[in-house]
Short mmCIF file of the C-alpha atoms (twelve columns), coordinates in Angstrom:
data_MODEL
# 
_entry.id   MODEL 
# 
loop_
_atom_site.group_PDB 
_atom_site.id 
_atom_site.type_symbol 
_atom_site.label_atom_id 
_atom_site.label_alt_id 
_atom_site.label_comp_id 
_atom_site.label_asym_id 
_atom_site.label_seq_id 
_atom_site.Cartn_x 
_atom_site.Cartn_y 
_atom_site.Cartn_z 
_atom_site.pdbx_PDB_model_num 
ATOM 1   C CA . MET A 1   12.495  -12.400 -20.309 1 
ATOM 2   C CA . GLN A 2   9.018   -10.906 -20.422 1 
ATOM 3   C CA . THR A 3   8.489   -7.374  -19.118 1 
ATOM 4   C CA . ALA A 4   5.194   -5.485  -18.906 1 
ATOM 5   C CA . GLU A 5   5.589   -1.846  -19.935 1 
ATOM 6   C CA . LEU A 6   3.047   0.912   -19.481 1 
ATOM 7   C CA . PHE A 7   3.815   2.892   -22.639 1 
ATOM 8   C CA . LYS A 8   0.922   5.345   -22.539 1 
ATOM 9   C CA . PRO A 9   -2.073  5.929   -20.252 1 
ATOM 10  C CA . ARG A 10  -4.302  2.860   -19.972 1 
ATOM 11  C CA . THR A 11  -2.106  0.779   -22.292 1 
ATOM 12  C CA . PHE A 12  0.344   -1.997  -21.404 1 
ATOM 13  C CA . ARG A 13  2.469   -4.088  -23.729 1 
ATOM 14  C CA . ILE A 14  4.544   -7.202  -23.082 1 
ATOM 15  C CA . VAL A 15  8.089   -6.875  -24.423 1 
ATOM 16  C CA . GLU A 16  11.156  -9.090  -24.429 1 
ATOM 17  C CA . THR A 17  14.122  -7.730  -22.467 1 
ATOM 18  C CA . ASP A 18  17.462  -9.186  -21.404 1 
ATOM 19  C CA . ILE A 19  17.834  -10.998 -18.091 1 
ATOM 20  C CA . PRO A 20  20.132  -8.760  -16.013 1 
ATOM 21  C CA . GLU A 21  23.330  -9.935  -14.338 1 
ATOM 22  C CA . PRO A 22  23.803  -9.202  -10.624 1 
ATOM 23  C CA . GLY A 23  26.585  -6.768  -9.842  1 
ATOM 24  C CA . PRO A 24  28.648  -6.650  -6.641  1 
ATOM 25  C CA . ARG A 25  26.458  -6.990  -3.545  1 
ATOM 26  C CA . GLU A 26  23.427  -7.642  -5.769  1 
ATOM 27  C CA . VAL A 27  21.129  -10.636 -6.201  1 
ATOM 28  C CA . LEU A 28  19.238  -11.908 -9.245  1 
ATOM 29  C CA . VAL A 29  15.680  -12.889 -8.320  1 
ATOM 30  C CA . ARG A 30  12.992  -14.687 -10.309 1 
ATOM 31  C CA . VAL A 31  9.817   -12.709 -9.615  1 
ATOM 32  C CA . GLU A 32  6.961   -15.044 -8.684  1 
ATOM 33  C CA . ALA A 33  4.207   -12.604 -7.707  1 
ATOM 34  C CA . VAL A 34  3.595   -8.846  -7.638  1 
ATOM 35  C CA . GLY A 35  0.640   -7.040  -6.099  1 
ATOM 36  C CA . ILE A 36  -0.982  -4.139  -7.930  1 
ATOM 37  C CA . CYS A 37  -0.931  -0.983  -5.802  1 
ATOM 38  C CA . GLY A 38  -3.237  2.011   -5.937  1 
ATOM 39  C CA . SER A 39  -0.308  4.153   -7.077  1 
ATOM 40  C CA . ASP A 40  0.132   1.777   -10.033 1 
ATOM 41  C CA . THR A 41  -3.476  2.429   -11.019 1 
ATOM 42  C CA . HIS A 42  -2.886  6.194   -10.746 1 
ATOM 43  C CA . ASN A 43  -0.106  5.865   -13.328 1 
ATOM 44  C CA . PHE A 44  -2.407  3.763   -15.501 1 
ATOM 45  C CA . ILE A 45  -5.500  5.982   -15.290 1 
ATOM 46  C CA . GLU A 46  -4.302  9.543   -14.712 1 
ATOM 47  C CA . GLY A 47  -0.758  9.425   -16.034 1 
ATOM 48  C CA . SER A 48  0.628   10.632  -12.722 1 
ATOM 49  C CA . VAL A 49  0.800   9.888   -9.018  1 
ATOM 50  C CA . GLY A 50  -0.341  13.088  -7.376  1 
ATOM 51  C CA . ASP A 51  2.012   15.799  -8.630  1 
ATOM 52  C CA . THR A 52  4.531   13.315  -10.075 1 
ATOM 53  C CA . PRO A 53  3.914   12.705  -13.799 1 
ATOM 54  C CA . SER A 54  4.404   9.286   -15.347 1 
ATOM 55  C CA . VAL A 55  7.414   8.819   -17.631 1 
ATOM 56  C CA . TYR A 56  6.704   6.450   -20.529 1 
ATOM 57  C CA . PRO A 57  7.519   3.719   -21.144 1 
ATOM 58  C CA . MET A 58  7.699   2.613   -17.523 1 
ATOM 59  C CA . VAL A 59  7.687   -0.663  -15.611 1 
ATOM 60  C CA . LEU A 60  5.405   -0.540  -12.584 1 
ATOM 61  C CA . GLY A 61  4.986   -2.918  -9.639  1 
ATOM 62  C CA . HIS A 62  6.578   -2.571  -6.202  1 
ATOM 63  C CA . GLU A 63  4.944   -5.305  -4.090  1 
ATOM 64  C CA . PRO A 64  7.036   -8.340  -5.113  1 
ATOM 65  C CA . ALA A 65  8.029   -11.778 -3.900  1 
ATOM 66  C CA . GLY A 66  10.233  -14.312 -5.621  1 
ATOM 67  C CA . VAL A 67  13.096  -16.774 -5.435  1 
ATOM 68  C CA . VAL A 68  16.852  -16.186 -5.543  1 
ATOM 69  C CA . VAL A 69  18.499  -17.342 -8.776  1 
ATOM 70  C CA . LYS A 70  22.062  -16.046 -8.499  1 
ATOM 71  C CA . THR A 71  24.199  -13.885 -6.229  1 
ATOM 72  C CA . GLY A 72  26.822  -11.314 -7.164  1 
ATOM 73  C CA . MET A 73  30.280  -10.808 -5.703  1 
ATOM 74  C CA . GLY A 74  30.385  -9.931  -2.029  1 
ATOM 75  C CA . VAL A 75  26.966  -11.393 -1.206  1 
ATOM 76  C CA . SER A 76  26.713  -13.755 1.744   1 
ATOM 77  C CA . GLY A 77  23.750  -15.321 3.494   1 
ATOM 78  C CA . TRP A 78  21.718  -15.901 0.336   1 
ATOM 79  C CA . SER A 79  21.663  -18.904 -1.989  1 
ATOM 80  C CA . ALA A 80  19.838  -19.974 -5.119  1 
ATOM 81  C CA . GLY A 81  16.386  -21.238 -4.198  1 
ATOM 82  C CA . ASP A 82  15.848  -18.947 -1.202  1 
ATOM 83  C CA . ARG A 83  12.296  -17.592 -1.176  1 
ATOM 84  C CA . VAL A 84  12.184  -13.867 -0.573  1 
ATOM 85  C CA . ALA A 85  10.136  -10.699 -0.371  1 
ATOM 86  C CA . LEU A 86  11.761  -7.721  -2.055  1 
ATOM 87  C CA . GLU A 87  11.966  -4.300  -0.446  1 
ATOM 88  C CA . PRO A 88  11.365  -1.780  -3.265  1 
ATOM 89  C CA . ALA A 89  13.149  1.222   -1.706  1 
ATOM 90  C CA . VAL A 90  16.913  1.781   -1.800  1 
ATOM 91  C CA . TYR A 91  18.208  4.281   0.767   1 
ATOM 92  C CA . CYS A 92  21.483  6.193   0.844   1 
ATOM 93  C CA . HIS A 93  22.066  5.588   4.594   1 
ATOM 94  C CA . GLN A 94  24.039  8.848   4.704   1 
ATOM 95  C CA . CYS A 95  21.624  11.796  4.589   1 
ATOM 96  C CA . GLU A 96  20.316  13.492  7.729   1 
ATOM 97  C CA . PHE A 97  16.989  11.658  7.530   1 
ATOM 98  C CA . CYS A 98  18.503  8.194   7.135   1 
ATOM 99  C CA . LEU A 99  20.846  8.932   10.038  1 
ATOM 100 C CA . ALA A 100 17.882  10.127  12.115  1 
ATOM 101 C CA . GLY A 101 16.075  6.811   11.626  1 
ATOM 102 C CA . ARG A 102 13.641  8.061   8.988   1 
ATOM 103 C CA . PRO A 103 14.880  6.458   5.762   1 
ATOM 104 C CA . ASN A 104 11.400  6.613   4.216   1 
ATOM 105 C CA . ILE A 105 12.035  10.328  3.618   1 
ATOM 106 C CA . CYS A 106 15.639  9.790   2.473   1 
ATOM 107 C CA . ARG A 107 16.798  12.695  0.309   1 
ATOM 108 C CA . ASN A 108 18.462  10.319  -2.160  1 
ATOM 109 C CA . ILE A 109 15.908  7.513   -2.195  1 
ATOM 110 C CA . ARG A 110 15.552  5.227   -5.196  1 
ATOM 111 C CA . PHE A 111 12.303  3.338   -5.576  1 
ATOM 112 C CA . PHE A 112 11.776  0.467   -7.971  1 
ATOM 113 C CA . SER A 113 8.868   1.435   -10.296 1 
ATOM 114 C CA . VAL A 114 9.676   5.165   -10.140 1 
ATOM 115 C CA . PRO A 115 11.766  6.114   -13.210 1 
ATOM 116 C CA . PRO A 116 14.586  5.691   -13.877 1 
ATOM 117 C CA . ASP A 117 14.337  2.474   -11.817 1 
ATOM 118 C CA . PRO A 118 11.996  -0.109  -13.392 1 
ATOM 119 C CA . GLY A 119 9.573   -1.951  -11.146 1 
ATOM 120 C CA . PHE A 120 8.806   -5.629  -10.757 1 
ATOM 121 C CA . PHE A 121 6.299   -6.376  -13.524 1 
ATOM 122 C CA . ARG A 122 9.014   -8.484  -15.152 1 
ATOM 123 C CA . GLN A 123 10.279  -12.012 -14.757 1 
ATOM 124 C CA . PHE A 124 13.751  -11.315 -13.357 1 
ATOM 125 C CA . VAL A 125 15.245  -8.433  -11.372 1 
ATOM 126 C CA . THR A 126 18.559  -7.522  -9.793  1 
ATOM 127 C CA . LEU A 127 18.619  -5.499  -6.599  1 
ATOM 128 C CA . PRO A 128 20.861  -4.971  -3.563  1 
ATOM 129 C CA . ALA A 129 21.124  -7.991  -1.291  1 
ATOM 130 C CA . GLU A 130 20.141  -5.778  1.644   1 
ATOM 131 C CA . ASN A 131 16.687  -5.438  0.055   1 
ATOM 132 C CA . LEU A 132 15.876  -9.135  0.462   1 
ATOM 133 C CA . LEU A 133 13.671  -10.455 3.254   1 
ATOM 134 C CA . ARG A 134 13.404  -14.176 3.894   1 
ATOM 135 C CA . LEU A 135 9.860   -15.530 3.641   1 
ATOM 136 C CA . PRO A 136 8.412   -17.347 6.661   1 
ATOM 137 C CA . ALA A 137 8.086   -21.097 6.156   1 
ATOM 138 C CA . GLY A 138 5.098   -22.096 4.079   1 
ATOM 139 C CA . MET A 139 4.133   -18.579 3.011   1 
ATOM 140 C CA . SER A 140 2.917   -18.329 -0.578  1 
ATOM 141 C CA . PRO A 141 4.435   -15.655 -2.817  1 
ATOM 142 C CA . GLU A 142 0.941   -14.241 -3.337  1 
ATOM 143 C CA . LEU A 143 0.393   -13.657 0.385   1 
ATOM 144 C CA . ALA A 144 3.936   -12.318 0.708   1 
ATOM 145 C CA . THR A 145 3.144   -9.489  -1.726  1 
ATOM 146 C CA . LEU A 146 0.988   -7.939  1.002   1 
ATOM 147 C CA . PHE A 147 4.081   -7.180  3.099   1 
ATOM 148 C CA . GLU A 148 4.751   -3.820  1.423   1 
ATOM 149 C CA . PRO A 149 1.273   -2.276  1.853   1 
ATOM 150 C CA . LEU A 150 0.971   -3.809  5.324   1 
ATOM 151 C CA . ALA A 151 4.269   -2.161  6.278   1 
ATOM 152 C CA . ILE A 152 2.726   1.183   5.296   1 
ATOM 153 C CA . VAL A 153 -0.253  0.440   7.538   1 
ATOM 154 C CA . LEU A 154 2.055   -0.417  10.448  1 
ATOM 155 C CA . HIS A 155 3.908   2.860   9.934   1 
ATOM 156 C CA . SER A 156 0.625   4.791   9.941   1 
ATOM 157 C CA . LEU A 157 -0.502  3.075   13.144  1 
ATOM 158 C CA . LYS A 158 2.782   3.902   14.837  1 
ATOM 159 C CA . LEU A 159 2.343   7.555   13.911  1 
ATOM 160 C CA . ALA A 160 -1.212  7.558   15.279  1 
ATOM 161 C CA . SER A 161 -0.201  6.014   18.640  1 
ATOM 162 C CA . LEU A 162 -3.513  4.175   19.000  1 
ATOM 163 C CA . ALA A 163 -4.444  3.416   22.602  1 
ATOM 164 C CA . PRO A 164 -6.546  0.355   23.543  1 
ATOM 165 C CA . MET A 165 -10.313 0.930   23.368  1 
ATOM 166 C CA . GLU A 166 -10.018 4.065   21.245  1 
ATOM 167 C CA . THR A 167 -12.418 4.516   18.338  1 
ATOM 168 C CA . ALA A 168 -11.386 4.925   14.717  1 
ATOM 169 C CA . ALA A 169 -12.721 5.505   11.231  1 
ATOM 170 C CA . VAL A 170 -11.144 4.405   7.966   1 
ATOM 171 C CA . PHE A 171 -12.036 6.293   4.794   1 
ATOM 172 C CA . GLY A 172 -11.501 4.058   1.780   1 
ATOM 173 C CA . ALA A 173 -11.768 0.256   1.847   1 
ATOM 174 C CA . GLY A 174 -9.209  -0.633  -0.755  1 
ATOM 175 C CA . PRO A 175 -6.420  -3.007  0.306   1 
ATOM 176 C CA . ILE A 176 -4.646  -0.392  2.475   1 
ATOM 177 C CA . GLY A 177 -7.915  0.590   4.132   1 
ATOM 178 C CA . LEU A 178 -8.920  -3.028  4.727   1 
ATOM 179 C CA . MET A 179 -5.533  -3.815  6.268   1 
ATOM 180 C CA . THR A 180 -5.939  -0.749  8.465   1 
ATOM 181 C CA . VAL A 181 -9.286  -2.083  9.701   1 
ATOM 182 C CA . ILE A 182 -7.693  -5.458  10.480  1 
ATOM 183 C CA . MET A 183 -4.789  -3.896  12.345  1 
ATOM 184 C CA . LEU A 184 -6.996  -1.504  14.318  1 
ATOM 185 C CA . LYS A 185 -8.947  -4.458  15.637  1 
ATOM 186 C CA . LEU A 186 -5.775  -6.413  16.403  1 
ATOM 187 C CA . CYS A 187 -4.432  -3.368  18.275  1 
ATOM 188 C CA . GLY A 188 -7.498  -3.138  20.503  1 
ATOM 189 C CA . ALA A 189 -9.673  -0.427  18.953  1 
ATOM 190 C CA . SER A 190 -13.137 -0.642  20.495  1 
ATOM 191 C CA . ARG A 191 -15.092 0.423   17.423  1 
ATOM 192 C CA . VAL A 192 -13.955 0.852   13.830  1 
ATOM 193 C CA . PHE A 193 -16.082 2.475   11.127  1 
ATOM 194 C CA . ALA A 194 -15.374 2.158   7.413   1 
ATOM 195 C CA . VAL A 195 -16.455 4.637   4.735   1 
ATOM 196 C CA . GLU A 196 -16.502 3.323   1.173   1 
ATOM 197 C CA . PRO A 197 -18.720 4.014   -1.882  1 
ATOM 198 C CA . VAL A 198 -18.208 0.605   -3.553  1 
ATOM 199 C CA . GLU A 199 -20.643 -1.981  -2.212  1 
ATOM 200 C CA . HIS A 200 -18.451 -5.082  -2.369  1 
ATOM 201 C CA . ARG A 201 -15.668 -3.202  -0.587  1 
ATOM 202 C CA . ARG A 202 -18.062 -2.270  2.214   1 
ATOM 203 C CA . ARG A 203 -18.887 -5.957  2.550   1 
ATOM 204 C CA . MET A 204 -15.178 -6.768  2.708   1 
ATOM 205 C CA . ALA A 205 -14.672 -4.129  5.412   1 
ATOM 206 C CA . LEU A 206 -17.382 -5.721  7.528   1 
ATOM 207 C CA . ALA A 207 -15.938 -9.180  6.895   1 
ATOM 208 C CA . VAL A 208 -12.491 -8.168  8.189   1 
ATOM 209 C CA . GLY A 209 -13.818 -6.562  11.360  1 
ATOM 210 C CA . ALA A 210 -15.376 -3.133  10.797  1 
ATOM 211 C CA . ASP A 211 -18.270 -2.498  13.181  1 
ATOM 212 C CA . ALA A 212 -20.158 -0.552  10.512  1 
ATOM 213 C CA . ALA A 213 -19.553 0.486   6.918   1 
ATOM 214 C CA . PHE A 214 -21.107 3.641   5.477   1 
ATOM 215 C CA . ASP A 215 -21.756 4.608   1.868   1 
ATOM 216 C CA . PRO A 216 -20.775 8.279   1.397   1 
ATOM 217 C CA . ALA A 217 -23.182 8.492   -1.541  1 
ATOM 218 C CA . SER A 218 -26.081 7.937   0.877   1 
ATOM 219 C CA . GLY A 219 -25.352 11.053  2.939   1 
ATOM 220 C CA . GLU A 220 -22.505 12.648  4.826   1 
ATOM 221 C CA . ALA A 221 -20.355 9.910   6.331   1 
ATOM 222 C CA . SER A 222 -19.386 12.263  9.131   1 
ATOM 223 C CA . ALA A 223 -23.037 12.537  10.201  1 
ATOM 224 C CA . ALA A 224 -23.287 8.754   10.484  1 
ATOM 225 C CA . ILE A 225 -20.051 8.552   12.480  1 
ATOM 226 C CA . LEU A 226 -21.095 11.371  14.799  1 
ATOM 227 C CA . ALA A 227 -24.431 9.629   15.360  1 
ATOM 228 C CA . GLU A 228 -22.604 6.406   16.276  1 
ATOM 229 C CA . THR A 229 -20.365 8.238   18.763  1 
ATOM 230 C CA . GLY A 230 -22.944 10.403  20.486  1 
ATOM 231 C CA . GLY A 231 -21.791 13.513  18.645  1 
ATOM 232 C CA . ARG A 232 -18.206 13.214  19.924  1 
ATOM 233 C CA . GLY A 233 -16.457 11.823  16.870  1 
ATOM 234 C CA . VAL A 234 -13.793 9.152   16.742  1 
ATOM 235 C CA . ASP A 235 -10.362 9.410   18.317  1 
ATOM 236 C CA . VAL A 236 -8.493  8.905   15.056  1 
ATOM 237 C CA . VAL A 237 -9.311  8.847   11.353  1 
ATOM 238 C CA . PHE A 238 -7.210  7.058   8.754   1 
ATOM 239 C CA . GLU A 239 -7.796  8.762   5.397   1 
ATOM 240 C CA . CYS A 240 -6.987  6.103   2.791   1 
ATOM 241 C CA . ALA A 241 -9.214  7.427   -0.006  1 
ATOM 242 C CA . THR A 242 -8.535  11.160  -0.577  1 
ATOM 243 C CA . LYS A 243 -11.321 11.338  -3.140  1 
ATOM 244 C CA . GLY A 244 -14.082 13.899  -3.432  1 
ATOM 245 C CA . ASP A 245 -14.785 15.462  -0.048  1 
ATOM 246 C CA . SER A 246 -13.349 12.570  1.965   1 
ATOM 247 C CA . ILE A 247 -10.704 14.739  3.659   1 
ATOM 248 C CA . ASP A 248 -13.300 17.253  4.805   1 
ATOM 249 C CA . GLN A 249 -15.556 14.415  5.951   1 
ATOM 250 C CA . SER A 250 -12.591 13.032  7.887   1 
ATOM 251 C CA . LEU A 251 -12.066 16.385  9.600   1 
ATOM 252 C CA . LYS A 252 -15.721 16.453  10.626  1 
ATOM 253 C CA . SER A 253 -15.614 12.854  11.888  1 
ATOM 254 C CA . VAL A 254 -12.719 13.163  14.343  1 
ATOM 255 C CA . ARG A 255 -13.165 14.449  17.887  1 
ATOM 256 C CA . ASN A 256 -11.669 17.646  19.280  1 
ATOM 257 C CA . GLY A 257 -7.987  17.053  19.933  1 
ATOM 258 C CA . GLY A 258 -8.060  13.902  17.805  1 
ATOM 259 C CA . ARG A 259 -5.696  12.652  15.112  1 
ATOM 260 C CA . LEU A 260 -5.999  12.505  11.346  1 
ATOM 261 C CA . VAL A 261 -3.668  10.215  9.408   1 
ATOM 262 C CA . LEU A 262 -3.388  10.939  5.675   1 
ATOM 263 C CA . THR A 263 -2.324  7.776   3.863   1 
ATOM 264 C CA . GLY A 264 -4.104  8.040   0.505   1 
ATOM 265 C CA . ILE A 265 -2.711  9.851   -2.523  1 
ATOM 266 C CA . PRO A 266 -5.171  12.299  -4.107  1 
ATOM 267 C CA . VAL A 267 -5.422  12.650  -7.855  1 
ATOM 268 C CA . GLU A 268 -5.377  16.434  -7.688  1 
ATOM 269 C CA . VAL A 269 -2.273  18.511  -6.999  1 
ATOM 270 C CA . HIS A 270 -4.347  20.750  -4.701  1 
ATOM 271 C CA . THR A 271 -7.156  19.347  -2.550  1 
ATOM 272 C CA . PRO A 272 -9.798  21.139  -0.433  1 
ATOM 273 C CA . PHE A 273 -8.954  21.269  3.268   1 
ATOM 274 C CA . GLN A 274 -11.002 23.008  5.974   1 
ATOM 275 C CA . THR A 275 -8.121  24.637  7.806   1 
ATOM 276 C CA . HIS A 276 -10.324 26.483  10.278  1 
ATOM 277 C CA . LEU A 277 -12.128 23.309  11.335  1 
ATOM 278 C CA . ALA A 278 -8.798  21.562  11.904  1 
ATOM 279 C CA . ARG A 279 -7.564  24.581  13.876  1 
ATOM 280 C CA . ARG A 280 -10.658 24.858  16.069  1 
ATOM 281 C CA . LYS A 281 -10.470 21.162  16.879  1 
ATOM 282 C CA . GLU A 282 -6.691  21.421  17.431  1 
ATOM 283 C CA . LEU A 283 -6.168  18.249  15.448  1 
ATOM 284 C CA . VAL A 284 -2.863  16.448  15.110  1 
ATOM 285 C CA . ILE A 285 -2.367  15.581  11.440  1 
ATOM 286 C CA . TYR A 286 0.111   13.012  10.164  1 
ATOM 287 C CA . ASN A 287 1.199   12.432  6.591   1 
ATOM 288 C CA . VAL A 288 2.357   8.931   5.680   1 
ATOM 289 C CA . ARG A 289 5.298   8.438   3.324   1 
ATOM 290 C CA . ARG A 290 5.567   4.731   2.503   1 
ATOM 291 C CA . SER A 291 6.920   2.747   5.468   1 
ATOM 292 C CA . ASN A 292 9.765   3.066   7.939   1 
ATOM 293 C CA . ARG A 293 11.540  -0.231  8.637   1 
ATOM 294 C CA . ASN A 294 8.252   -2.101  9.135   1 
ATOM 295 C CA . SER A 295 8.673   -4.835  6.519   1 
ATOM 296 C CA . GLU A 296 9.949   -7.650  8.745   1 
ATOM 297 C CA . ALA A 297 7.147   -7.007  11.234  1 
ATOM 298 C CA . ALA A 298 4.668   -7.073  8.346   1 
ATOM 299 C CA . LEU A 299 5.901   -10.472 7.152   1 
ATOM 300 C CA . LYS A 300 5.685   -11.838 10.693  1 
ATOM 301 C CA . LEU A 301 2.094   -10.605 10.997  1 
ATOM 302 C CA . LEU A 302 1.139   -12.136 7.663   1 
ATOM 303 C CA . ALA A 303 2.506   -15.474 8.850   1 
ATOM 304 C CA . GLU A 304 0.679   -15.285 12.182  1 
ATOM 305 C CA . GLN A 305 -2.612  -13.927 10.818  1 
ATOM 306 C CA . ARG A 306 -2.896  -15.651 7.432   1 
ATOM 307 C CA . THR A 307 -6.614  -16.310 7.760   1 
ATOM 308 C CA . ARG A 308 -7.274  -12.602 8.323   1 
ATOM 309 C CA . PHE A 309 -5.206  -11.289 5.433   1 
ATOM 310 C CA . SER A 310 -5.547  -13.991 2.757   1 
ATOM 311 C CA . PRO A 311 -9.170  -13.087 1.841   1 
ATOM 312 C CA . LEU A 312 -8.007  -9.638  0.722   1 
ATOM 313 C CA . ILE A 313 -6.470  -11.275 -2.364  1 
ATOM 314 C CA . THR A 314 -9.390  -11.865 -4.706  1 
ATOM 315 C CA . HIS A 315 -7.605  -12.367 -8.033  1 
ATOM 316 C CA . VAL A 316 -4.304  -13.974 -9.061  1 
ATOM 317 C CA . LEU A 317 -3.630  -13.576 -12.783 1 
ATOM 318 C CA . PRO A 318 -0.746  -14.244 -15.178 1 
ATOM 319 C CA . MET A 319 1.163   -11.126 -16.171 1 
ATOM 320 C CA . GLU A 320 -0.077  -11.570 -19.745 1 
ATOM 321 C CA . LYS A 321 -3.465  -10.383 -18.435 1 
ATOM 322 C CA . ILE A 322 -2.095  -7.170  -16.927 1 
ATOM 323 C CA . GLN A 323 -4.238  -4.968  -19.179 1 
ATOM 324 C CA . ALA A 324 -7.441  -6.725  -18.082 1 
ATOM 325 C CA . ALA A 325 -6.308  -6.633  -14.446 1 
ATOM 326 C CA . PHE A 326 -5.850  -2.858  -14.446 1 
ATOM 327 C CA . GLU A 327 -9.131  -2.295  -16.275 1 
ATOM 328 C CA . MET A 328 -10.889 -4.422  -13.657 1 
ATOM 329 C CA . LEU A 329 -9.378  -2.314  -10.879 1 
ATOM 330 C CA . GLU A 330 -10.272 0.929   -12.638 1 
ATOM 331 C CA . ASN A 331 -13.906 -0.176  -12.890 1 
ATOM 332 C CA . TYR A 332 -14.083 -1.897  -9.463  1 
ATOM 333 C CA . SER A 333 -15.512 -4.903  -11.293 1 
ATOM 334 C CA . ASP A 334 -15.780 -8.606  -10.474 1 
ATOM 335 C CA . GLY A 335 -15.671 -7.965  -6.732  1 
ATOM 336 C CA . CYS A 336 -11.965 -7.194  -6.923  1 
ATOM 337 C CA . GLY A 337 -9.933  -6.564  -3.810  1 
ATOM 338 C CA . LYS A 338 -6.198  -7.094  -4.006  1 
ATOM 339 C CA . VAL A 339 -5.089  -8.253  -7.447  1 
ATOM 340 C CA . VAL A 340 -1.787  -10.119 -7.774  1 
ATOM 341 C CA . LEU A 341 0.083   -10.823 -11.016 1 
ATOM 342 C CA . ARG A 342 2.399   -13.765 -11.686 1 
ATOM 343 C CA . PRO A 343 5.159   -12.817 -14.188 1 
# 
């Protein structure tokens, strides 16, 4: 089978590898589509994801959908031909965090695409049967790849406890940020502001429901948001960019006693943070670690709101073009939003 390996920064190669056999309680799946995540691009561009260095060669990709080919011993409920989304995290179910209902911070977590576990930029994969989610009728594998990032958005919204008619700002209008805008509107936010330096992404933010979209290169985004809210600031900020001074701008944009949700992954190990401003405002700050049992809800939402989410996918390319796909994302070229590969 064909597998795409990142074997040094900014360089992929397609190699031939053996099709794996499913072990007990495992399923062999033919991968039909995989979304490219921002963390994948961090591995490609910087050679790390935050403070976690890349280990070469590595197989990226953790937003997959496919079709069941074969089941291992002890598997029931799944048959060849079943169309599925694939949960990329494997939890131990035994540590204190799993037992407390927070498996996303499992002490023994395995995550496909984080070495030593290869990701889904390959044609076939084996994984535990418990990691399969049945696709809603009629859902394309391309749309299904959005379930994993949307699950992260749902987790972030649950942490923020958004109340109807509250105001919000979203820093960063990549796929996660755009999904956050969509969900804020679906959850009843009265006004949602997007902050994004790339012009076509600002247009996308407006198209999916943002009330205004500000270019941080044109002046402090916080000043624009404060002007729109009569100097009060928004109730909650979702920080999906973590680039430049976006965290400090987020702190300035949120009202006293408001909430700041940190979803993005900064390039730097240490990032500037105005502690005194956060203290004076007595802000509640949440960090988001992937998702917490939100995947089935995400698939249901994608099925119910296809017309809202489908436009986020701007490019579907064969896996042979993975190098060009990542270069396009690095350069924000060709109006790219979500890019999906077909192995």
